[in-house]
N, C-alpha and C positions, 0 to 999 in steps of 0.2 A: 504494500500500500504506500509506504513512504517513497519507494523508488518510482512509483507511478506519479506521485505528487511532484517529485523532482523533474521527471520527464515532461510533465505537463507545464511546469514552470519554465523549463528551457524552451519548449515549443512555443509557449506564449511570448517569451522574450524575443525569440527569433521572428515570430509573426509581427510583433511590434516594430522590430528593426526594419523588416521588409516594408511595412506600411509607411514608416517614416521616410525611408529611401524613396518609395514611390511618390509620396507627397512632395518631396523635394524635386524630383524629376518633373512631376506635373507642373509645379510652380515655375520651374525654369522654362518649360515648354510654353506656358502661358505668357511669360515675359517675352519670349522670342516671337510668338504669334502677335503680341501687341506691338512689338517693334516693327515687324513686317507690315502690319496693318497701317501703321503711321507712315512708313516709307511709301506704300502703295497710294495712300491718300494724298501725300505730298506730290507724287509724280503726276497724278491726274489720270482720268479714265481714257483707255484706248491708246496709251503711249507705252512704248517699250523703252527700257533703259538703253542709252547709247554708249555706255561704258562697260560692255560685257567683258569678262575676263576669260582668258584661256587657262585651263587647268592642266597640270602636268599629268603624264600617264600614271605616275606613282600616286598622285592624289586621287585620280579617278579609280584606280584599283583599290585604294584604301576605302573609298566611299562604297564601292561595289561590295567589297568584303564585309563591311559592317552592315550594309543593307541585307545581304544574304544571311548573316547571323541573326538579324532581327526577324527575317522571314521564318527561319527555322524555329525560333523560339515561339512564334505565334502558332505554329502547327501543333 
């Protein structure tokens, strides 16, 4: 019985940690979306940015790798 209590307390602590991490991630995403919305509003409707940037192959591969990891976790 005591070992079950310890196990449940550890599990509860781990869940709390995951929830806190997820809340922080969500908060950061909300800030990023807010920043993007402001930039889009400043640019005006129907206009594309004229200062596009070329990314390196390494950067593209890193983005692709992380996107694929994200996809696998969602399945």
